[in-house]
Biopython code that builds the backbone (N, CA, C, O; Angstrom):
import numpy as np
from Bio.PDB.StructureBuilder import StructureBuilder

atoms = [
    (1, "MET", "N", (0.840, -1.180, 0.000)),
    (1, "MET", "CA", (0.000, 0.000, 0.000)),
    (1, "MET", "C", (0.885, 1.243, 0.000)),
    (1, "MET", "O", (1.932, 1.266, 0.648)),
    (2, "ASN", "N", (0.476, 2.238, -0.703)),
    (2, "ASN", "CA", (1.194, 3.493, -0.794)),
    (2, "ASN", "C", (1.127, 4.224, 0.550)),
    (2, "ASN", "O", (0.054, 4.331, 1.144)),
    (3, "THR", "N", (2.245, 4.717, 1.019)),
    (3, "THR", "CA", (2.305, 5.387, 2.318)),
    (3, "THR", "C", (1.406, 6.612, 2.364)),
    (3, "THR", "O", (0.722, 6.839, 3.363)),
    (4, "ALA", "N", (1.397, 7.400, 1.305)),
    (4, "ALA", "CA", (0.549, 8.599, 1.281)),
    (4, "ALA", "C", (-0.925, 8.224, 1.396)),
    (4, "ALA", "O", (-1.676, 8.887, 2.112)),
    (5, "PHE", "N", (-1.343, 7.174, 0.702)),
    (5, "PHE", "CA", (-2.740, 6.738, 0.797)),
    (5, "PHE", "C", (-3.060, 6.243, 2.202)),
    (5, "PHE", "O", (-4.139, 6.513, 2.729)),
    (6, "ALA", "N", (-2.129, 5.524, 2.804)),
    (6, "ALA", "CA", (-2.343, 5.029, 4.165)),
    (6, "ALA", "C", (-2.475, 6.192, 5.148)),
    (6, "ALA", "O", (-3.345, 6.179, 6.019)),
    (7, "LEU", "N", (-1.610, 7.195, 5.007)),
    (7, "LEU", "CA", (-1.703, 8.367, 5.879)),
    (7, "LEU", "C", (-3.012, 9.115, 5.658)),
    (7, "LEU", "O", (-3.622, 9.600, 6.611)),
    (8, "MET", "N", (-3.444, 9.210, 4.404)),
    (8, "MET", "CA", (-4.709, 9.880, 4.106)),
    (8, "MET", "C", (-5.870, 9.125, 4.738)),
    (8, "MET", "O", (-6.811, 9.738, 5.240)),
    (9, "ALA", "N", (-5.808, 7.802, 4.715)),
    (9, "ALA", "CA", (-6.873, 7.004, 5.328)),
    (9, "ALA", "C", (-6.918, 7.224, 6.839)),
    (9, "ALA", "O", (-7.997, 7.257, 7.433)),
    (10, "VAL", "N", (-5.757, 7.372, 7.455)),
    (10, "VAL", "CA", (-5.693, 7.576, 8.902)),
    (10, "VAL", "C", (-6.119, 8.992, 9.282)),
    (10, "VAL", "O", (-6.916, 9.180, 10.201)),
    (11, "HIS", "N", (-5.586, 9.984, 8.573)),
    (11, "HIS", "CA", (-5.785, 11.376, 8.976)),
    (11, "HIS", "C", (-6.920, 12.077, 8.237)),
    (11, "HIS", "O", (-7.533, 12.995, 8.783)),
    (12, "GLY", "N", (-7.208, 11.664, 7.015)),
    (12, "GLY", "CA", (-8.310, 12.249, 6.262)),
    (12, "GLY", "C", (-8.117, 13.689, 5.833)),
    (12, "GLY", "O", (-9.090, 14.379, 5.532)),
    (13, "GLN", "N", (-6.876, 14.154, 5.801)),
    (13, "GLN", "CA", (-6.612, 15.527, 5.368)),
    (13, "GLN", "C", (-5.208, 15.619, 4.786)),
    (13, "GLN", "O", (-4.317, 14.858, 5.164)),
    (14, "ALA", "N", (-5.020, 16.553, 3.867)),
    (14, "ALA", "CA", (-3.748, 16.688, 3.169)),
    (14, "ALA", "C", (-2.703, 17.454, 3.976)),
    (14, "ALA", "O", (-1.503, 17.272, 3.772)),
    (15, "LEU", "N", (-3.154, 18.307, 4.889)),
    (15, "LEU", "CA", (-2.249, 19.065, 5.748)),
    (15, "LEU", "C", (-2.417, 18.589, 7.181)),
    (15, "LEU", "O", (-3.530, 18.545, 7.707)),
    (16, "LEU", "N", (-1.312, 18.238, 7.801)),
    (16, "LEU", "CA", (-1.348, 17.720, 9.167)),
    (16, "LEU", "C", (-0.739, 18.744, 10.117)),
    (16, "LEU", "O", (0.330, 19.282, 9.829)),
    (17, "PRO", "N", (-1.390, 19.027, 11.241)),
    (17, "PRO", "CA", (-0.808, 19.959, 12.206)),
    (17, "PRO", "C", (0.549, 19.453, 12.698)),
    (17, "PRO", "O", (0.700, 18.274, 13.020)),
    (18, "LEU", "N", (1.522, 20.343, 12.752)),
    (18, "LEU", "CA", (2.866, 19.962, 13.183)),
    (18, "LEU", "C", (2.843, 19.333, 14.568)),
    (18, "LEU", "O", (3.591, 18.390, 14.827)),
    (19, "GLU", "N", (2.008, 19.832, 15.452)),
    (19, "GLU", "CA", (1.958, 19.273, 16.813)),
    (19, "GLU", "C", (1.590, 17.796, 16.786)),
    (19, "GLU", "O", (2.115, 17.013, 17.578)),
    (20, "ASP", "N", (0.685, 17.403, 15.875)),
    (20, "ASP", "CA", (0.297, 15.995, 15.760)),
    (20, "ASP", "C", (1.416, 15.156, 15.154)),
    (20, "ASP", "O", (1.703, 14.056, 15.626)),
    (21, "VAL", "N", (2.041, 15.680, 14.111)),
    (21, "VAL", "CA", (3.130, 14.958, 13.448)),
    (21, "VAL", "C", (4.303, 14.777, 14.410)),
    (21, "VAL", "O", (4.884, 13.696, 14.493)),
    (22, "GLY", "N", (4.642, 15.835, 15.129)),
    (22, "GLY", "CA", (5.749, 15.752, 16.081)),
    (22, "GLY", "C", (5.521, 14.691, 17.137)),
    (22, "GLY", "O", (6.409, 13.890, 17.430)),
    (23, "ALA", "N", (4.334, 14.689, 17.703)),
    (23, "ALA", "CA", (4.030, 13.733, 18.769)),
    (23, "ALA", "C", (3.913, 12.312, 18.237)),
    (23, "ALA", "O", (4.492, 11.384, 18.802)),
    (24, "GLN", "N", (3.166, 12.142, 17.154)),
    (24, "GLN", "CA", (2.852, 10.795, 16.673)),
    (24, "GLN", "C", (3.993, 10.139, 15.900)),
    (24, "GLN", "O", (4.214, 8.936, 16.036)),
    (25, "TYR", "N", (4.712, 10.903, 15.100)),
    (25, "TYR", "CA", (5.707, 10.298, 14.214)),
    (25, "TYR", "C", (7.155, 10.557, 14.627)),
    (25, "TYR", "O", (8.040, 9.776, 14.280)),
    (26, "LEU", "N", (7.406, 11.632, 15.355)),
    (26, "LEU", "CA", (8.777, 11.946, 15.744)),
    (26, "LEU", "C", (9.034, 11.753, 17.233)),
    (26, "LEU", "O", (10.186, 11.735, 17.666)),
    (27, "GLY", "N", (7.983, 11.611, 18.011)),
    (27, "GLY", "CA", (8.139, 11.416, 19.446)),
    (27, "GLY", "C", (8.681, 12.636, 20.170)),
    (27, "GLY", "O", (9.406, 12.506, 21.156)),
    (28, "ILE", "N", (8.330, 13.825, 19.683)),
    (28, "ILE", "CA", (8.787, 15.058, 20.321)),
    (28, "ILE", "C", (7.579, 15.912, 20.698)),
    (28, "ILE", "O", (6.490, 15.749, 20.146)),
    (29, "SER", "N", (7.784, 16.810, 21.630)),
    (29, "SER", "CA", (6.705, 17.682, 22.090)),
    (29, "SER", "C", (6.375, 18.735, 21.038)),
    (29, "SER", "O", (7.141, 18.953, 20.100)),
    (30, "ASP", "N", (5.237, 19.375, 21.206)),
    (30, "ASP", "CA", (4.844, 20.464, 20.316)),
    (30, "ASP", "C", (5.875, 21.585, 20.374)),
    (30, "ASP", "O", (6.250, 22.146, 19.344)),
    (31, "LYS", "N", (6.327, 21.908, 21.573)),
    (31, "LYS", "CA", (7.323, 22.970, 21.733)),
    (31, "LYS", "C", (8.610, 22.637, 20.982)),
    (31, "LYS", "O", (9.174, 23.495, 20.303)),
    (32, "GLU", "N", (9.071, 21.401, 21.103)),
    (32, "GLU", "CA", (10.293, 20.981, 20.408)),
    (32, "GLU", "C", (10.082, 20.961, 18.898)),
    (32, "GLU", "O", (10.978, 21.346, 18.146)),
    (33, "ALA", "N", (8.920, 20.522, 18.447)),
    (33, "ALA", "CA", (8.622, 20.506, 17.009)),
    (33, "ALA", "C", (8.646, 21.925, 16.445)),
    (33, "ALA", "O", (9.206, 22.159, 15.375)),
    (34, "ARG", "N", (8.040, 22.869, 17.161)),
    (34, "ARG", "CA", (8.042, 24.264, 16.704)),
    (34, "ARG", "C", (9.456, 24.843, 16.724)),
    (34, "ARG", "O", (9.827, 25.611, 15.836)),
    (35, "ARG", "N", (10.238, 24.477, 17.730)),
    (35, "ARG", "CA", (11.625, 24.955, 17.799)),
    (35, "ARG", "C", (12.427, 24.458, 16.600)),
    (35, "ARG", "O", (13.146, 25.222, 15.956)),
    (36, "ARG", "N", (12.292, 23.177, 16.315)),
    (36, "ARG", "CA", (13.024, 22.600, 15.175)),
    (36, "ARG", "C", (12.532, 23.163, 13.847)),
    (36, "ARG", "O", (13.320, 23.346, 12.919)),
    (37, "ALA", "N", (11.240, 23.438, 13.752)),
    (37, "ALA", "CA", (10.712, 24.049, 12.526)),
    (37, "ALA", "C", (11.328, 25.432, 12.336)),
    (37, "ALA", "O", (11.692, 25.807, 11.221)),
    (38, "GLY", "N", (11.444, 26.183, 13.420)),
    (38, "GLY", "CA", (12.048, 27.511, 13.348)),
    (38, "GLY", "C", (13.512, 27.476, 12.950)),
    (38, "GLY", "O", (14.008, 28.392, 12.295)),
    (39, "LEU", "N", (14.200, 26.415, 13.348)),
    (39, "LEU", "CA", (15.613, 26.241, 12.994)),
    (39, "LEU", "C", (15.791, 25.521, 11.658)),
    (39, "LEU", "O", (16.910, 25.370, 11.168)),
    (40, "ASN", "N", (14.683, 25.084, 11.081)),
    (40, "ASN", "CA", (14.695, 24.355, 9.809)),
    (40, "ASN", "C", (15.479, 23.050, 9.930)),
    (40, "ASN", "O", (16.222, 22.679, 9.020)),
    (41, "THR", "N", (15.310, 22.351, 11.061)),
    (41, "THR", "CA", (16.033, 21.096, 11.272)),
    (41, "THR", "C", (15.116, 19.876, 11.288)),
    (41, "THR", "O", (15.565, 18.769, 11.586)),
    (42, "LEU", "N", (13.852, 20.068, 10.974)),
    (42, "LEU", "CA", (12.967, 18.912, 10.832)),
    (42, "LEU", "C", (13.307, 18.200, 9.526)),
    (42, "LEU", "O", (13.859, 18.823, 8.619)),
    (43, "PRO", "N", (12.995, 16.927, 9.410)),
    (43, "PRO", "CA", (13.336, 16.184, 8.190)),
    (43, "PRO", "C", (12.382, 16.445, 7.024)),
    (43, "PRO", "O", (12.469, 15.770, 5.998)),
    (44, "PHE", "N", (11.485, 17.400, 7.164)),
    (44, "PHE", "CA", (10.536, 17.768, 6.109)),
    (44, "PHE", "C", (10.137, 19.224, 6.321)),
    (44, "PHE", "O", (10.271, 19.747, 7.427)),
    (45, "PRO", "N", (9.650, 19.879, 5.274)),
    (45, "PRO", "CA", (9.268, 21.291, 5.412)),
    (45, "PRO", "C", (7.957, 21.472, 6.177)),
    (45, "PRO", "O", (7.115, 20.575, 6.223)),
    (46, "THR", "N", (7.811, 22.641, 6.766)),
    (46, "THR", "CA", (6.559, 23.031, 7.416)),
    (46, "THR", "C", (6.069, 24.310, 6.753)),
    (46, "THR", "O", (6.822, 25.004, 6.069)),
    (47, "MET", "N", (4.794, 24.606, 6.971)),
    (47, "MET", "CA", (4.222, 25.806, 6.357)),
    (47, "MET", "C", (3.118, 26.373, 7.229)),
    (47, "MET", "O", (2.527, 25.669, 8.047)),
    (48, "ARG", "N", (2.852, 27.649, 7.041)),
    (48, "ARG", "CA", (1.723, 28.329, 7.672)),
    (48, "ARG", "C", (0.766, 28.738, 6.557)),
    (48, "ARG", "O", (1.199, 29.054, 5.449)),
    (49, "LEU", "N", (-0.517, 28.732, 6.845)),
    (49, "LEU", "CA", (-1.506, 29.111, 5.842)),
    (49, "LEU", "C", (-1.763, 30.610, 5.825)),
    (49, "LEU", "O", (-2.438, 31.117, 4.929)),
    (50, "MET", "N", (-1.232, 31.313, 6.804)),
    (50, "MET", "CA", (-1.327, 32.768, 6.854)),
    (50, "MET", "C", (0.048, 33.328, 7.184)),
    (50, "MET", "O", (0.868, 32.654, 7.807)),
    (51, "ASP", "N", (0.293, 34.546, 6.771)),
    (51, "ASP", "CA", (1.568, 35.197, 7.049)),
    (51, "ASP", "C", (1.518, 35.813, 8.444)),
    (51, "ASP", "O", (1.451, 37.031, 8.606)),
    (52, "SER", "N", (1.553, 34.937, 9.440)),
    (52, "SER", "CA", (1.473, 35.366, 10.833)),
    (52, "SER", "C", (2.225, 34.362, 11.696)),
    (52, "SER", "O", (2.080, 33.153, 11.520)),
    (53, "GLN", "N", (3.023, 34.862, 12.625)),
    (53, "GLN", "CA", (3.747, 33.980, 13.536)),
    (53, "GLN", "C", (2.804, 33.204, 14.444)),
    (53, "GLN", "O", (3.180, 32.175, 15.006)),
    (54, "LYS", "N", (1.578, 33.698, 14.588)),
    (54, "LYS", "CA", (0.594, 33.028, 15.437)),
    (54, "LYS", "C", (-0.157, 31.920, 14.700)),
    (54, "LYS", "O", (-0.825, 31.099, 15.328)),
    (55, "ALA", "N", (-0.049, 31.895, 13.380)),
    (55, "ALA", "CA", (-0.730, 30.864, 12.592)),
    (55, "ALA", "C", (-0.088, 29.507, 12.878)),
    (55, "ALA", "O", (1.130, 29.422, 13.036)),
    (56, "PRO", "N", (-0.889, 28.453, 12.944)),
    (56, "PRO", "CA", (-0.319, 27.128, 13.219)),
    (56, "PRO", "C", (0.548, 26.626, 12.063)),
    (56, "PRO", "O", (0.366, 27.014, 10.909)),
    (57, "LEU", "N", (1.472, 25.776, 12.400)),
    (57, "LEU", "CA", (2.345, 25.149, 11.406)),
    (57, "LEU", "C", (1.739, 23.830, 10.951)),
    (57, "LEU", "O", (1.135, 23.102, 11.740)),
    (58, "PHE", "N", (1.910, 23.533, 9.665)),
    (58, "PHE", "CA", (1.398, 22.305, 9.082)),
    (58, "PHE", "C", (2.500, 21.585, 8.319)),
    (58, "PHE", "O", (3.494, 22.186, 7.913)),
    (59, "VAL", "N", (2.302, 20.287, 8.134)),
    (59, "VAL", "CA", (3.174, 19.447, 7.312)),
    (59, "VAL", "C", (2.300, 18.858, 6.215)),
    (59, "VAL", "O", (1.214, 18.347, 6.487)),
    (60, "ARG", "N", (2.775, 18.930, 4.974)),
    (60, "ARG", "CA", (2.034, 18.300, 3.883)),
    (60, "ARG", "C", (2.135, 16.788, 4.030)),
    (60, "ARG", "O", (3.213, 16.248, 4.281)),
    (61, "LEU", "N", (1.023, 16.123, 3.873)),
    (61, "LEU", "CA", (0.963, 14.668, 3.991)),
    (61, "LEU", "C", (1.976, 14.012, 3.049)),
    (61, "LEU", "O", (2.624, 13.034, 3.423)),
    (62, "GLU", "N", (2.115, 14.538, 1.839)),
    (62, "GLU", "CA", (3.055, 13.967, 0.867)),
    (62, "GLU", "C", (4.496, 14.051, 1.362)),
    (62, "GLU", "O", (5.285, 13.133, 1.137)),
    (63, "ASP", "N", (4.841, 15.149, 2.035)),
    (63, "ASP", "CA", (6.203, 15.302, 2.560)),
    (63, "ASP", "C", (6.476, 14.307, 3.685)),
    (63, "ASP", "O", (7.558, 13.725, 3.759)),
    (64, "LEU", "N", (5.493, 14.117, 4.558)),
    (64, "LEU", "CA", (5.640, 13.125, 5.629)),
    (64, "LEU", "C", (5.755, 11.722, 5.039)),
    (64, "LEU", "O", (6.583, 10.927, 5.484)),
    (65, "ALA", "N", (4.933, 11.417, 4.045)),
    (65, "ALA", "CA", (4.974, 10.097, 3.404)),
    (65, "ALA", "C", (6.337, 9.853, 2.753)),
    (65, "ALA", "O", (6.884, 8.755, 2.860)),
    (66, "ARG", "N", (6.882, 10.854, 2.087)),
    (66, "ARG", "CA", (8.193, 10.716, 1.448)),
    (66, "ARG", "C", (9.271, 10.457, 2.503)),
    (66, "ARG", "O", (10.153, 9.624, 2.297)),
    (67, "TYR", "N", (9.201, 11.162, 3.620)),
    (67, "TYR", "CA", (10.153, 10.962, 4.718)),
    (67, "TYR", "C", (10.068, 9.529, 5.247)),
    (67, "TYR", "O", (11.093, 8.877, 5.444)),
    (68, "ILE", "N", (8.860, 9.045, 5.474)),
    (68, "ILE", "CA", (8.669, 7.674, 5.966)),
    (68, "ILE", "C", (9.189, 6.667, 4.947)),
    (68, "ILE", "O", (9.860, 5.703, 5.317)),
    (69, "ASP", "N", (8.886, 6.879, 3.671)),
    (69, "ASP", "CA", (9.357, 5.973, 2.620)),
    (69, "ASP", "C", (10.882, 5.957, 2.541)),
    (69, "ASP", "O", (11.484, 4.898, 2.362)),
    (70, "ASP", "N", (11.506, 7.125, 2.673)),
    (70, "ASP", "CA", (12.974, 7.195, 2.644)),
    (70, "ASP", "C", (13.586, 6.424, 3.814)),
    (70, "ASP", "O", (14.573, 5.708, 3.644)),
    (71, "LEU", "N", (12.998, 6.576, 4.997)),
    (71, "LEU", "CA", (13.489, 5.827, 6.163)),
    (71, "LEU", "C", (13.316, 4.324, 5.965)),
    (71, "LEU", "O", (14.201, 3.540, 6.305)),
    (72, "ALA", "N", (12.178, 3.931, 5.416)),
    (72, "ALA", "CA", (11.914, 2.510, 5.185)),
    (72, "ALA", "C", (12.901, 1.934, 4.171)),
    (72, "ALA", "O", (13.381, 0.813, 4.340)),
    (73, "GLU", "N", (13.203, 2.689, 3.129)),
    (73, "GLU", "CA", (14.146, 2.215, 2.117)),
    (73, "GLU", "C", (15.550, 2.084, 2.706)),
    (73, "GLU", "O", (16.257, 1.120, 2.412)),
    (74, "THR", "N", (15.954, 3.034, 3.524)),
    (74, "THR", "CA", (17.256, 2.955, 4.184)),
    (74, "THR", "C", (17.318, 1.737, 5.097)),
    (74, "THR", "O", (18.315, 1.014, 5.107)),
    (75, "ALA", "N", (16.266, 1.512, 5.856)),
    (75, "ALA", "CA", (16.218, 0.348, 6.753)),
    (75, "ALA", "C", (16.262, -0.952, 5.959)),
    (75, "ALA", "O", (16.947, -1.897, 6.349)),
    (76, "ARG", "N", (15.533, -1.003, 4.848)),
    (76, "ARG", "CA", (15.524, -2.207, 4.014)),
    (76, "ARG", "C", (16.913, -2.477, 3.440)),
    (76, "ARG", "O", (17.381, -3.616, 3.456)),
    (77, "SER", "N", (17.568, -1.441, 2.935)),
    (77, "SER", "CA", (18.912, -1.600, 2.369)),
    (77, "SER", "C", (19.900, -2.082, 3.423)),
    (77, "SER", "O", (20.706, -2.975, 3.162)),
    (78, "THR", "N", (19.838, -1.497, 4.602)),
    (78, "THR", "CA", (20.718, -1.910, 5.697)),
    (78, "THR", "C", (20.465, -3.360, 6.074)),
    (78, "THR", "O", (21.402, -4.132, 6.275)),
    (79, "TRP", "N", (19.201, -3.722, 6.167)),
    (79, "TRP", "CA", (18.830, -5.086, 6.524)),
    (79, "TRP", "C", (19.315, -6.075, 5.464)),
    (79, "TRP", "O", (19.853, -7.129, 5.804)),
    (80, "GLU", "N", (19.129, -5.743, 4.178)),
    (80, "GLU", "CA", (19.547, -6.644, 3.101)),
    (80, "GLU", "C", (21.059, -6.830, 3.089)),
    (80, "GLU", "O", (21.543, -7.929, 2.818)),
    (81, "ARG", "N", (21.807, -5.775, 3.380)),
    (81, "ARG", "CA", (23.265, -5.886, 3.412)),
    (81, "ARG", "C", (23.742, -6.748, 4.574)),
    (81, "ARG", "O", (24.773, -7.412, 4.477)),
    (82, "SER", "N", (22.993, -6.736, 5.670)),
    (82, "SER", "CA", (23.434, -7.488, 6.843)),
    (82, "SER", "C", (22.846, -8.895, 6.911)),
    (82, "SER", "O", (23.282, -9.707, 7.726)),
    (83, "ALA", "N", (21.863, -9.190, 6.066)),
    (83, "ALA", "CA", (21.231, -10.517, 6.084)),
    (83, "ALA", "C", (22.210, -11.562, 5.554)),
    (83, "ALA", "O", (22.936, -11.319, 4.590)),
    (84, "VAL", "N", (22.216, -12.699, 6.185)),
    (84, "VAL", "CA", (23.127, -13.781, 5.772)),
    (84, "VAL", "C", (22.376, -14.767, 4.919)),
    (84, "VAL", "O", (22.953, -15.755, 4.465)),
]
sb = StructureBuilder()
sb.init_structure("model")
sb.init_model(0)
sb.init_chain("A")
sb.init_seg("    ")
for serial, (resi, resn, name, xyz) in enumerate(atoms, 1):
    if name == "N":
        sb.init_residue(resn, " ", resi, " ")
    sb.init_atom(name, np.array(xyz, "f"), 0.0, 1.0, " ", f" {name:<3s}", serial, name[0])
structure = sb.get_structure()
């Protein structure tokens, strides 16, 4: 199954709040997720729908799916190299 489709089935929306992504997929607090977004050190881009520092941050579902797929491919390659 395609990761983006699976995420869409779970979340039902194309833009995911950063606070949810941070907690559910990265295991970090909302405060830490916002800090990393400000430093541009998250593994995917974030965006605001309004030009305001008070506007919530979002992650595009496609960007999260690509990140998950990249991690899975790296894990698969590592596993295949180490398999006897």
